[in-house]
N, C-alpha and C positions, 0 to 999 in steps of 0.2 A: 470392398474399399473401406467401409467403416471399421471393420476389425483390424485392418492393416494400420489405419491411422491410430487407433487406440493402442495397439501393440507397440508401435514406434514411440508413442508418447510415454507409455509406462516404462519402456526400456530406458529411455533417456532420463526419466525420473529416478529410477533405481541407480543408474550410474552416478547421477548427481548426488543422491543421498549418501552413497558410499565413498564419494571422492574425498581425498585427504587435502588438508590445507597446503597450498603451494606458495603463499606469500601474501603481502599486503595488496589490497585492492583500492582503486580510486572510485570516484563517483559515488561516494557514500550517501548522497542524497537519495539514491534509489532505495535505500533501506528505510527511509523516513516515511511514515504514513501520511497520506494527504488528507483524507476525509476526516472531519471532526467526529462524526458519530462512530466511525470505525476506530479511531484512535482512543476514544473513551472506553472501548471494549478490548483494548490491547492489541488491535490489529485484526479483530474478527468482526463479524456482523455485516460484511459487504453484501451478502445474499438477501438481507432484509432491509438494507439501507435505501433511503429515498434520495440521497444526494448523488451528484453526478460523478463523484470520485470512486464509486464502487467498482467500476470496470478496471481500475488500476490494480486493485488487490487480487482480482481474478478476472480474466477477460470474459468469462461466462456470466459473472455476477450481474451485469447490466441487463441480462435477459429475464431476470426473475421478477422485476417490477415493471409493468407495462406503463411507461410514462415518458414525458419529456421534461428535463430539468436542467437548470443552470445553477451552478454552485460556486461560491467563493470562500476561501479559507485564509485566515491570518494566523500563523503559527509562531508564537514567541518561544523559540527553541533554546537549547542549552547554550551557555557561554555568550549570552546576549546576541545570538544570531536570530534572524527572522526568515520565515519562508512564506512567500505569497503564492497562492495557487488559485487557478480558475479552471472549471471544467464544464463541459456540455455533454449530455447523454440523451439519446433518443432510443427508446426501446419499443419494439412492436410485437414482442412475444416470440415470433419466429426468428427475428434478427435484431441486432442492436448496433448502434454506432456511437462512439464517444471520442471526444477530443479534449486535451488538457494541456495546460502550461504551468510550470513550476519554476520558481526563482528563489534560490537560497542566497541570502546576503550575509556574509560573514562580518561586515563592517570593516573599518580601517584598522590595519595591524602595523605596528612599528617594524621597520626593516633595519637590519644591522649588517655591517660588513664582517669580514673574517677577523678583524681586530676588536669587534664588539662595539664599534661606533655607530650611533644612530644615523642612518642616511636617508630617513624619510619614512613614508608609509606606502603600503600597497593594499589593494582591495580585492580579495578573492571572491569569486562567485561561482555558482553552479546553475545551469539552465537545463530544463527538460521540455521537450515537445513530444506529446504522446497522441497517437491515433489508434483506436481499438475497434474491433468488430467481434460480435458473437453470433453464433448460428445454432439453430435447433436441428440436429441430424434426424432424430426421431422424438416421439413424445417423452422419452426418458433419458436421452443422451444429448448433451450440449457441448460445443467446443467454442474456443475463442482465441484471438490473437491480438496482441498489442505491439505496435512499432514505436520505438523511441528515437528521437534525435537528441544527442547529448553534447553539452559544452561545459568545460571546467577550466577556470583560470586561477592560477596562483602566482602572484607577483607578475613577472613578465612572461612566464611560461603558460601554455594552454594546451588542451587536448580536446578533440571532438570524437564522437563515436556514434554508432548505430547499435541498437539492441532490440531484442524481441522477447515477449512473454507468450507462453502457450498455456491455455487453460482447458480443463475438462470437468464436467459435472454429470453425475448420474443421479437421477431421481429414483430411489429404491422403491420396492413394492410396499414398504412400511410407510404409513401415512406421515407426511411432513418430514421425512428423513432423507437427507441428501448426502452424498459423498463427493467431494471436490478435490482436485489436484491442480497444481500449477508448477511450471518451470519458468523461472523469471530471470531476466537480465542476461540472456545469451547474446553475445555480440562481439564487436570489434571496436577498437579505439586507435587513434593516432598516438604517436610517442610524445611524451612530455620531457623536454631536456634530454632527448635521445634515450629515454627509458620507457619500456613498455608499461602501459597502464592496464591492469586487469579489472574486469567488472565484478561486482559482488554477486555472483550467481547464487540463486537460492532455489530450493525445492520445498513444496508445501503440500500437505495432505490434511483435509478437514472432514470432520463429521459434523453435520448441521442438522438441528432438530428444532421444530416449533411446537409449542404447547398452547392450548387454548382453554385455560380455566375461566371461570365466570368473571373474575375480577380484572383480568388483563390478558393481553397477548404476550406470551413469553417466547423469545427466540434465543437459541444458544448455539455456540460453535466451539469445538475443540480443534485446534490447529497445531500440527507438528511441523517444525521448520528446521531445515538444514542449510546453513550458509557455507559457501565454498571457502570463505576465509575464517572459518571457525570449526574446529574439530568436534565440538559439542553440539548435539541436537538440542533444540529448544521447543517449548510448548506454550500455548496460550489458551486460556479458557475465558470466553466472553458471554455475557448475558445482557439482553435488552428486555425491559418490561414496558409495554405500551398500554396506556390507560385512555380509554374513550377516543382513541385515534388523535389525541391532542398532546399528551405528555409522555415522554420516553425517559426512563431512568436506566442508566447503563453502568456496567461494572466489568472490569477485566482483571485477570491475574496472569502474570508472566512467570513461567517456571524456567529455572536455570539461566536467568539473565544476571549479569554482574551488577548493573546499576539501577534496574527497574524491577518492580513487582506489581503493585496495585495501580490500576487506572480507573477513572470514573468520569461521569459526565451526565448531561441531560439534553433533551431536545424538546422544543415547543413548536407545534404547528398551528398557525393562525391563517385559516383559509388556504391560500396558495403559497404562503411563505413559511419556511422552516428555519428556526434559529437553533443552532447547536453549540454546546460548550463541552470541552474536554479538559481534564486536569490529569497531568502525568507527573507524579513525584519521582525524583531521583535520589540517589544517596546524598549524604550531607554536603559533600564538597562540590556538588553539581546542582545548579539552580533548577527548580521545578519548571515544568512546561505548561503553558496555557494555550489553548486553541479556541478560536471563535469562528464559526461558519454560518453562512446564510445561503439558503437555496430558494429558488423560485420554480414552482411547478406550472408548466404551461397548460 
């Protein structure tokens, strides 16, 4: 049974990686990173993260840190939009359970008729509700699944949907080396203004390695990403350096992205409280992004 599950997973992964672009997708909030510590590393680092958003990046990631944590993030996103997120994660080693809520507020936007006359304002929003579980199949093989409830509203039109993420992680015989993969945002949505809304399906493969020199704990991840609405593959390299289990310095670099390259940030742990910050610079005509997160370890 385990071999069948893994074969089906990787067959789906390869199909998604080779898929060609078919058109524009909706629910773009699904591409935006939730966890502050993960965003500071360009979307990597979930397998070493102590915040509750780690399971959203890969459904298996919550299994890697045995703890119970509540996290909140305020994301000052591009074009003066904001994203508010909250997540809870409980990991027991052999299994994990996570739940999260995300709200993207676009602010008020002027509305115009066909003649160009201002007829008022509208307020677009995106909402996600996420439930996830991870399981240890064997000491070296982990699987996970996330279920999403989706809602998107633009002016008077709206769409709802359901989607799923599938995750797999292999702990290799090489010390502190993991290989992970994920199929994300597979699902269905209702029509908006009688038009089909397609989800931004993505495939991810990661190589994750931890180093332990005397001066710090260094974790790194190289992730390759293929979005269904983009013919080009992308890659991200992220590094986290932890000093005395108190201070974390983070850095990420995005390859083949149009508007992003370097990301950075830091985290401070004070007893059971973790405070994280991420800075994501964009190209000149797009404002930079700042994220602030706080987590409480039970």
